[in-house]
C-alpha positions in Angstrom: 9.9 -18.5 -5.5 8.4 -16.6 -2.4 5.1 -18.4 -2.6 7.1 -21.7 -2.4 8.7 -20.4 1.0 5.0 -19.5 2.1 5.8 -15.5 1.9 3.2 -13.7 -0.7 4.0 -10.4 -2.2 1.3 -8.8 0.0 3.0 -10.1 3.1 6.4 -8.8 2.0 5.1 -5.4 1.2 3.3 -5.1 4.5 6.5 -6.1 6.2 8.3 -3.7 4.2 5.9 -0.6 5.2 5.6 -2.0 8.8 9.4 -1.6 9.2 9.5 1.6 7.6 7.1 3.0 9.9 9.2 1.6 13.0 12.4 2.9 11.4 10.7 6.5 11.0 9.1 6.5 14.8 12.5 5.4 16.1 14.5 8.3 14.0 12.0 10.7 15.4 12.3 9.6 18.8 16.1 9.5 18.5 16.5 12.8 17.0 17.8 15.6 18.9 15.0 17.6 19.1 12.6 18.8 22.0 9.9 16.8 23.3 7.1 19.0 21.6 8.8 19.0 18.0 9.1 15.1 18.5 5.7 14.7 19.5 4.3 17.0 16.8 6.4 15.0 14.2 5.0 11.6 15.5 1.4 13.0 15.4 1.8 14.1 11.8 3.6 10.6 10.8 0.8 8.7 12.3 -1.8 10.9 10.8 0.1 10.2 7.3 0.3 6.4 8.0 -3.4 6.5 9.2 -4.3 8.2 5.7 -2.3 5.6 3.7 -3.9 2.8 5.4 -7.3 3.8 4.8 -6.5 4.5 0.9 -5.3 0.8 1.0 -8.0 -0.1 2.7 -10.6 1.4 0.3 -8.6 0.1 -2.7 -8.7 -3.2 -1.5 -12.4 -3.1 -0.5 -13.0 -1.8 -4.1 -11.1 -4.9 -5.6 -13.2 -7.5 -3.3 -16.1 -5.8 -4.4 -15.4 -5.9 -8.0 -14.1 -9.6 -7.8 -17.7 -10.4 -5.9 -19.8 -9.0 -8.6 -17.9 -10.6 -11.3 -18.2 -14.1 -9.3 -22.2 -13.2 -8.8 -22.2 -12.8 -12.6 -20.4 -15.8 -13.3 -22.9 -17.9 -11.0 -25.9 -16.6 -12.3 -24.8 -17.4 -15.8 -23.8 -20.9 -14.8 -27.2 -21.0 -12.9 -28.9 -19.8 -16.4 -27.2 -22.5 -18.4 -27.8 -25.3 -16.0 -31.4 -24.7 -15.7 -31.7 -24.4 -19.5 -29.9 -28.0 -19.6 -32.2 -29.4 -16.8 -35.2 -28.1 -19.0 -34.0 -29.5 -22.2 -33.3 -32.8 -20.3 -36.9 -32.9 -19.2 -38.1 -32.1 -22.7 -36.0 -34.9 -24.1 -37.3 -37.3 -21.6 -41.0 -36.5 -22.2 -40.5 -36.6 -26.0 -39.0 -40.2 -25.4 -41.7 -40.9 -23.0 -44.8 -40.0 -25.8 -42.8 -41.9 -28.5 -42.6 -45.1 -26.2 -46.5 -44.5 -25.7 -47.3 -44.2 -29.4 -45.4 -47.2 -30.2 -47.1 -49.2 -27.5 -50.7 -48.0 -28.4 
């Protein structure tokens, strides 16, 4: 149903994640703490977000690499099947030509 409206699960998840990050940042900024404590918490949160983003990126790269490997394998299989079919077609054509020449001669 979300797909029909143009929203994918990925975009909803990323929106949720971004909203959580913004909310956490605002909570840190508005909490009654000293500036030094607030900056330390913001830095810590930013580092956590960076680590999570790097993890998601690494995971996505792994999935893409797997998909590409599978696509290459499938392409090679199809290419091989087409090559065999073309060769079989050539052989059949040449057999028919030789039959025609034998019948003429």
